[in-house]
C-alpha positions as a Python dict, from the first residue, in 0.01 Angstrom:
ca = {
    (1, 'M'): (0, 0, 0),
    (2, 'L'): (129, -285, -213),
    (3, 'L'): (172, -629, -58),
    (4, 'F'): (523, -740, 39),
    (5, 'P'): (666, -1034, -161),
    (6, 'Y'): (790, -1323, 54),
    (7, 'G'): (944, -1667, 13),
    (8, 'H'): (1070, -1952, 230),
    (9, 'A'): (1229, -2291, 168),
    (10, 'T'): (1433, -2572, 317),
    (11, 'H'): (1709, -2773, 149),
    (12, 'P'): (2036, -2934, 266),
    (13, 'Q'): (2222, -2704, 25),
    (14, 'W'): (2164, -2331, 72),
    (15, 'P'): (2191, -2242, -303),
    (16, 'M'): (1893, -2468, -372),
    (17, 'A'): (1691, -2312, -90),
    (18, 'A'): (1785, -1963, -211),
    (19, 'G'): (1676, -2054, -563),
    (20, 'L'): (1336, -2170, -438),
    (21, 'V'): (1293, -1852, -235),
    (22, 'L'): (1390, -1630, -529),
    (23, 'A'): (1137, -1810, -749),
    (24, 'Q'): (863, -1738, -495),
    (25, 'L'): (966, -1374, -460),
    (26, 'R'): (968, -1317, -836),
    (27, 'A'): (634, -1490, -874),
    (28, 'H'): (483, -1256, -616),
    (29, 'M'): (643, -951, -778),
    (30, 'A'): (477, -1046, -1107),
    (31, 'L'): (130, -1045, -950),
    (32, 'A'): (-98, -744, -939),
    (33, 'G'): (-111, -594, -592),
    (34, 'Y'): (245, -692, -495),
    (35, 'A'): (543, -458, -484),
    (36, 'T'): (753, -474, -798),
    (37, 'A'): (1046, -263, -677),
    (38, 'P'): (1091, -330, -303),
    (39, 'T'): (1374, -154, -124),
    (40, 'L'): (1424, -339, 207),
    (41, 'G'): (1488, -711, 250),
    (42, 'V'): (1431, -895, 579),
    (43, 'L'): (1628, -1221, 588),
    (44, 'Y'): (1614, -1497, 847),
    (45, 'I'): (1810, -1824, 835),
    (46, 'T'): (1832, -2124, 1064),
    (47, 'D'): (2167, -2201, 1225),
    (48, 'H'): (2230, -2484, 977),
    (49, 'Y'): (2318, -2208, 730),
    (50, 'A'): (2507, -1985, 977),
    (51, 'A'): (2847, -2068, 831),
    (52, 'H'): (2722, -1957, 488),
    (53, 'A'): (2560, -1632, 602),
    (54, 'Q'): (2786, -1406, 396),
    (55, 'D'): (2745, -1618, 83),
    (56, 'I'): (2366, -1616, 122),
    (57, 'L'): (2351, -1238, 164),
    (58, 'D'): (2586, -1179, -130),
    (59, 'H'): (2382, -1412, -350),
    (60, 'L'): (2046, -1257, -266),
    (61, 'S'): (2184, -904, -304),
    (62, 'A'): (2318, -988, -649),
    (63, 'E'): (1994, -1155, -760),
    (64, 'L'): (1778, -871, -627),
    (65, 'P'): (1969, -551, -714),
    (66, 'E'): (1660, -335, -661),
    (67, 'V'): (1671, -427, -290),
    (68, 'T'): (1928, -183, -151),
    (69, 'D'): (1903, -260, 220),
    (70, 'W'): (1899, -581, 424),
    (71, 'C'): (1844, -679, 785),
    (72, 'G'): (1784, -1006, 970),
    (73, 'T'): (1944, -1270, 1188),
    (74, 'V'): (1973, -1643, 1266),
    (75, 'G'): (1753, -1873, 1472),
    (76, 'V'): (1721, -2239, 1560),
    (77, 'G'): (1381, -2224, 1387),
    (78, 'I'): (1188, -1987, 1162),
    (79, 'A'): (823, -1965, 1065),
    (80, 'S'): (649, -1825, 760),
    (81, 'N'): (298, -1851, 623),
    (82, 'N'): (179, -2149, 830),
    (83, 'V'): (510, -2333, 783),
    (84, 'E'): (761, -2399, 1060),
    (85, 'Y'): (1123, -2496, 1000),
    (86, 'F'): (1274, -2617, 1326),
    (87, 'D'): (1620, -2772, 1354),
    (88, 'E'): (1654, -2800, 977),
    (89, 'P'): (1830, -2590, 711),
    (90, 'A'): (1596, -2315, 595),
    (91, 'L'): (1568, -1949, 510),
    (92, 'A'): (1288, -1696, 474),
    (93, 'V'): (1283, -1357, 303),
    (94, 'M'): (1033, -1072, 294),
    (95, 'L'): (1079, -771, 67),
    (96, 'C'): (933, -442, 193),
    (97, 'D'): (825, -159, -35),
    (98, 'L'): (908, 151, 172),
    (99, 'P'): (1047, 492, 75),
    (100, 'H'): (1414, 523, 164),
    (101, 'D'): (1353, 822, 388),
    (102, 'Q'): (1116, 622, 610),
    (103, 'Y'): (1368, 370, 742),
    (104, 'R'): (1734, 334, 833),
    (105, 'V'): (1937, 14, 873),
    (106, 'F'): (2173, 29, 1169),
    (107, 'S'): (2449, -185, 1320),
    (108, 'G'): (2761, -157, 1531),
    (109, 'V'): (2951, 9, 1247),
    (110, 'S'): (2664, 244, 1164),
    (111, 'P'): (2471, 319, 1486),
    (112, 'L'): (2125, 469, 1486),
    (113, 'P'): (2144, 847, 1543),
    (114, 'S'): (1991, 980, 1863),
    (115, 'A'): (1640, 1122, 1847),
    (116, 'A'): (1782, 1468, 1917),
    (117, 'S'): (2035, 1464, 1633),
    (118, 'G'): (1781, 1568, 1371),
    (119, 'R'): (1947, 1356, 1101),
    (120, 'F'): (1688, 1079, 1113),
    (121, 'K'): (1378, 1079, 1333),
    (122, 'A'): (1330, 717, 1438),
    (123, 'H'): (984, 645, 1577),
    (124, 'T'): (1034, 271, 1643),
    (125, 'A'): (1277, -3, 1546),
    (126, 'L'): (1306, -371, 1462),
    (127, 'V'): (1602, -485, 1674),
    (128, 'H'): (1806, -805, 1654),
    (129, 'A'): (2040, -871, 1947),
    (130, 'D'): (2308, -1123, 2037),
    (131, 'S'): (2226, -1260, 2383),
    (132, 'G'): (2597, -1321, 2442),
    (133, 'T'): (2668, -949, 2433),
    (134, 'P'): (2749, -805, 2778),
    (135, 'D'): (2475, -576, 2916),
    (136, 'V'): (2245, -655, 2624),
    (137, 'A'): (1939, -543, 2821),
    (138, 'E'): (2095, -201, 2881),
    (139, 'L'): (2187, -173, 2513),
    (140, 'I'): (1829, -244, 2409),
    (141, 'S'): (1702, 13, 2659),
    (142, 'E'): (1947, 268, 2522),
    (143, 'M'): (1829, 185, 2171),
    (144, 'A'): (1469, 250, 2272),
    (145, 'Q'): (1574, 594, 2395),
    (146, 'R'): (1694, 675, 2044),
    (147, 'T'): (1336, 650, 1918),
    (148, 'D'): (1054, 902, 1962),
    (149, 'S'): (811, 638, 2090),
    (150, 'G'): (1054, 454, 2318),
    (151, 'Y'): (918, 130, 2172),
    (152, 'V'): (1128, -133, 1997),
    (153, 'F'): (1046, -488, 1891),
    (154, 'G'): (1235, -788, 1754),
    (155, 'G'): (1422, -1070, 1923),
    (156, 'L'): (1745, -1243, 2019),
    (157, 'A'): (1957, -1431, 1769),
    (158, 'A'): (1976, -1804, 1847),
    (159, 'S'): (2236, -2043, 1713),
    (160, 'R'): (2419, -2357, 1816),
    (161, 'S'): (2712, -2253, 1604),
    (162, 'K'): (2790, -1904, 1477),
    (163, 'T'): (2554, -1627, 1586),
    (164, 'V'): (2512, -1383, 1297),
    (165, 'Q'): (2308, -1076, 1211),
    (166, 'F'): (2243, -912, 876),
    (167, 'A'): (2262, -534, 843),
    (168, 'L'): (2351, -377, 511),
    (169, 'S'): (2262, -44, 354),
    (170, 'G'): (2354, 17, -8),
    (171, 'Y'): (2136, 325, -61),
    (172, 'G'): (2320, 654, -71),
    (173, 'N'): (2623, 696, 149),
    (174, 'V'): (2526, 581, 498),
    (175, 'K'): (2824, 641, 724),
    (176, 'G'): (2992, 320, 834),
    (177, 'H'): (2846, 84, 578),
    (178, 'G'): (3103, 153, 306),
    (179, 'A'): (3349, -117, 413),
    (180, 'A'): (3099, -340, 592),
    (181, 'S'): (3021, -688, 465),
    (182, 'G'): (2668, -684, 604),
    (183, 'V'): (2717, -985, 835),
    (184, 'F'): (2790, -917, 1202),
    (185, 'S'): (2834, -1103, 1530),
    (186, 'G'): (2754, -953, 1867),
    (187, 'G'): (2579, -633, 1965),
    (188, 'L'): (2262, -498, 1809),
    (189, 'S'): (2145, -440, 1455),
    (190, 'G'): (1817, -388, 1276),
    (191, 'V'): (1611, -125, 1100),
    (192, 'A'): (1447, 187, 1242),
    (193, 'F'): (1130, 342, 1101),
    (194, 'T'): (995, 695, 1098),
    (195, 'Q'): (642, 773, 1208),
    (196, 'E'): (538, 792, 841),
    (197, 'A'): (599, 418, 805),
    (198, 'A'): (276, 291, 962),
    (199, 'L'): (342, -22, 1166),
    (200, 'M'): (139, -257, 1382),
    (201, 'S'): (300, -486, 1636),
    (202, 'R'): (187, -725, 1906),
    (203, 'V'): (368, -896, 2195),
    (204, 'T'): (381, -1271, 2243),
    (205, 'Q'): (568, -1422, 2536),
    (206, 'G'): (547, -1790, 2445),
    (207, 'C'): (498, -1870, 2813),
    (208, 'Q'): (226, -2016, 3029),
    (209, 'P'): (178, -1904, 3391),
    (210, 'I'): (211, -2188, 3640),
    (211, 'T'): (105, -1981, 3942),
    (212, 'G'): (-126, -1694, 4014),
    (213, 'N'): (-9, -1335, 4056),
    (214, 'F'): (185, -1224, 4364),
    (215, 'E'): (237, -864, 4464),
    (216, 'I'): (597, -751, 4505),
    (217, 'T'): (597, -599, 4853),
    (218, 'A'): (973, -553, 4892),
    (219, 'C'): (1275, -555, 4661),
    (220, 'E'): (1633, -434, 4649),
    (221, 'G'): (1774, -362, 4304),
    (222, 'N'): (1698, -665, 4090),
    (223, 'V'): (1636, -890, 4394),
    (224, 'V'): (1274, -948, 4494),
    (225, 'T'): (1274, -1007, 4867),
    (226, 'E'): (902, -1023, 4949),
    (227, 'L'): (591, -1146, 4769),
    (228, 'D'): (256, -1079, 4935),
    (229, 'G'): (447, -991, 5251),
    (230, 'E'): (628, -1327, 5266),
    (231, 'P'): (994, -1409, 5185),
    (232, 'A'): (1007, -1432, 4805),
    (233, 'L'): (1233, -1739, 4800),
    (234, 'D'): (998, -1930, 5028),
    (235, 'V'): (697, -1831, 4818),
    (236, 'M'): (869, -1950, 4502),
    (237, 'L'): (980, -2284, 4646),
    (238, 'T'): (630, -2352, 4777),
    (239, 'A'): (469, -2250, 4448),
    (240, 'L'): (705, -2475, 4250),
    (241, 'G'): (670, -2766, 4493),
    (242, 'V'): (1043, -2799, 4560),
    (243, 'T'): (1271, -2765, 4861),
    (244, 'L'): (1635, -2670, 4913),
    (245, 'D'): (1676, -2998, 5103),
    (246, 'Q'): (1686, -3154, 4756),
    (247, 'P'): (1904, -2899, 4577),
    (248, 'R'): (1945, -3088, 4250),
    (249, 'E'): (1572, -3119, 4188),
    (250, 'A'): (1510, -2763, 4306),
    (251, 'L'): (1781, -2620, 4079),
    (252, 'A'): (1647, -2805, 3775),
    (253, 'K'): (1297, -2669, 3838),
    (254, 'V'): (1417, -2312, 3896),
    (255, 'R'): (1626, -2316, 3577),
    (256, 'S'): (1316, -2396, 3371),
    (257, 'T'): (1110, -2127, 3545),
    (258, 'L'): (1074, -1762, 3447),
    (259, 'V'): (881, -1471, 3595),
    (260, 'G'): (613, -1257, 3436),
    (261, 'L'): (618, -899, 3562),
    (262, 'S'): (343, -644, 3514),
    (263, 'N'): (225, -311, 3642),
    (264, 'P'): (-120, -351, 3803),
    (265, 'L'): (-256, -39, 3627),
    (266, 'E'): (-146, -172, 3289),
    (267, 'A'): (-301, -510, 3370),
    (268, 'L'): (-635, -346, 3445),
    (269, 'N'): (-626, -166, 3111),
    (270, 'D'): (-518, -474, 2913),
    (271, 'R'): (-797, -612, 2700),
    (272, 'Q'): (-652, -963, 2696),
    (273, 'L'): (-721, -1045, 3061),
    (274, 'D'): (-1008, -1275, 2964),
    (275, 'R'): (-768, -1536, 2828),
    (276, 'P'): (-726, -1791, 3109),
    (277, 'G'): (-384, -1952, 3135),
    (278, 'Q'): (-219, -1694, 2910),
    (279, 'F'): (-30, -1371, 2962),
    (280, 'G'): (-153, -1045, 2817),
    (281, 'A'): (52, -780, 2638),
    (282, 'E'): (110, -597, 2969),
    (283, 'V'): (341, -875, 3094),
    (284, 'V'): (716, -885, 3041),
    (285, 'V'): (885, -1222, 3092),
    (286, 'R'): (1227, -1227, 3255),
    (287, 'H'): (1476, -1496, 3360),
    (288, 'I'): (1555, -1590, 3719),
    (289, 'I'): (1928, -1525, 3739),
    (290, 'G'): (2000, -1618, 4099),
    (291, 'L'): (1882, -1703, 4449),
    (292, 'D'): (1973, -1507, 4762),
    (293, 'P'): (1933, -1734, 5068),
    (294, 'S'): (2058, -1465, 5308),
    (295, 'R'): (1777, -1227, 5214),
    (296, 'R'): (1537, -1507, 5114),
    (297, 'G'): (1512, -1337, 4775),
    (298, 'I'): (1518, -1418, 4405),
    (299, 'A'): (1718, -1219, 4150),
    (300, 'V'): (1557, -1148, 3812),
    (301, 'S'): (1697, -997, 3493),
    (302, 'D'): (1509, -670, 3537),
    (303, 'A'): (1459, -393, 3791),
    (304, 'P'): (1124, -468, 3957),
    (305, 'V'): (956, -216, 4185),
    (306, 'V'): (724, -250, 4481),
    (307, 'G'): (363, -277, 4371),
    (308, 'M'): (429, -474, 4054),
    (309, 'T'): (277, -819, 4017),
    (310, 'L'): (485, -1131, 3958),
    (311, 'A'): (377, -1471, 3831),
    (312, 'F'): (598, -1775, 3781),
    (313, 'C'): (581, -1924, 3432),
    (314, 'E'): (748, -2162, 3189),
    (315, 'R'): (802, -2188, 2816),
    (316, 'N'): (511, -2365, 2650),
    (317, 'A'): (475, -2449, 2281),
    (318, 'Q'): (95, -2461, 2291),
    (319, 'A'): (78, -2124, 2465),
    (320, 'A'): (314, -1976, 2207),
    (321, 'R'): (104, -2113, 1920),
    (322, 'A'): (-219, -1981, 2074),
    (323, 'D'): (-57, -1643, 2130),
    (324, 'L'): (62, -1621, 1769),
    (325, 'I'): (-283, -1711, 1639),
    (326, 'R'): (-432, -1441, 1860),
    (327, 'V'): (-174, -1187, 1742),
    (328, 'C'): (-234, -1261, 1373),
    (329, 'A'): (-612, -1246, 1420),
    (330, 'E'): (-589, -907, 1591),
    (331, 'I'): (-365, -760, 1322),
    (332, 'R'): (-582, -897, 1044),
    (333, 'E'): (-891, -754, 1210),
    (334, 'E'): (-733, -409, 1223),
    (335, 'L'): (-606, -422, 867),
    (336, 'E'): (-922, -549, 699),
    (337, 'P'): (-1174, -280, 607),
    (338, 'E'): (-1500, -283, 792),
    (339, 'E'): (-1774, -474, 622),
    (340, 'L'): (-2015, -247, 440),
    (341, 'T'): (-2384, -290, 511),
    (342, 'V'): (-2589, -308, 193),
    (343, 'N'): (-2941, -175, 223),
    (344, 'T'): (-3173, -364, -7),
    (345, 'P'): (-3507, -198, -83),
    (346, 'V'): (-3804, -407, 26),
}
C-alpha cells in the first residue's frame, strides 16, 4: 500500500496555514511510495479556526479535486508527526488512498446503513461526536451496532467556540449529501470502513490511576453502591482523602476524578498489565456524574455490573504521552516486516 500524504501548520490566518499544508501534501504526492491520487481526506482544526470551518473545507476541496470525500472535526489541540499545536490556530490533513467501495462517509443527513441492510457492510468506523448532543453515549453504542465488528474508534469534538464536524461525500450519489455543505454541528459523523480496508487501532485513555482496583460488589443501574463490600461513596472519599464535612474541597476533588472500569477476565488477558501506573487497553474511563448520599453510592456515565473492577483516576499529560508512545511503537512493530536473518558461510 502507498503511504498517505499528510501536512500540518499553524498561522494566525487560516489561508496561510492551508497554503503551507497544501505545499506539504503536494510534496509528499510527488515522492515515490506516496499516494498520488488519494480519495479520502481527514481534516482536523483547532477551535481558533472554528468560525472558518466552511471556508477551509471549501478551499481544500477546490485545491484537491481528486479527494472526493472528507471527514474530521475540531479540537482545542491537534498533534501530527511529533508536533503539538495546543491553544493556537492550526490545522492538519491526511489524505488516504482507499478504493471508494471500502469506505463510506456518514453524518446526520446521510446516516450509516445498518449492517443488515446489505447496501454497505461496515466493519468498523472512525466516529466524531459532539459531547453536547443528548444521549451521545447511546448514539455511539447504536453506531457500533451498525458495524459487523461492533468496534468503533475516534473521539469527541472540543471547542471553546463553535463545535464543528466535517463530513462530505462527493463520490457518486450518496443519499443526503447532495445539498449538504459538509460542515455540521451536533450528533455524530465520520467514516466507516469495510473489512477489506485493513486497519490497526489502539486505545489510549490519557489517565493515570490514583488508587488500586476495587471490585464492584453491588450496583443499581449506573450507580455503584458497594466496592469490596463497603459503601462505594465512603470508599471513594477515603481513597481521595476528602470528607463531606468540607463539601467545597470534596466537590473540587471529585470533579477532577474519573473511574476506570474493566472486566477482570479482560484484564487477565491484557498484555499491558506490566506497565505500572498506567491503564491497559481493557480499561474504559468514565466520568463521575453524581453522588447518592442516601445509598452511599456514586453514579458513573456507564452501566457497570457486579464483578467489574473500578479504579479512580485523573487526567495526566505524562501518562497520555507515554501511552501514545506505546501505541505508536506497537503499531510500528506490527507494520514493519520481520528482520531477515542472513546466513553467512563460514
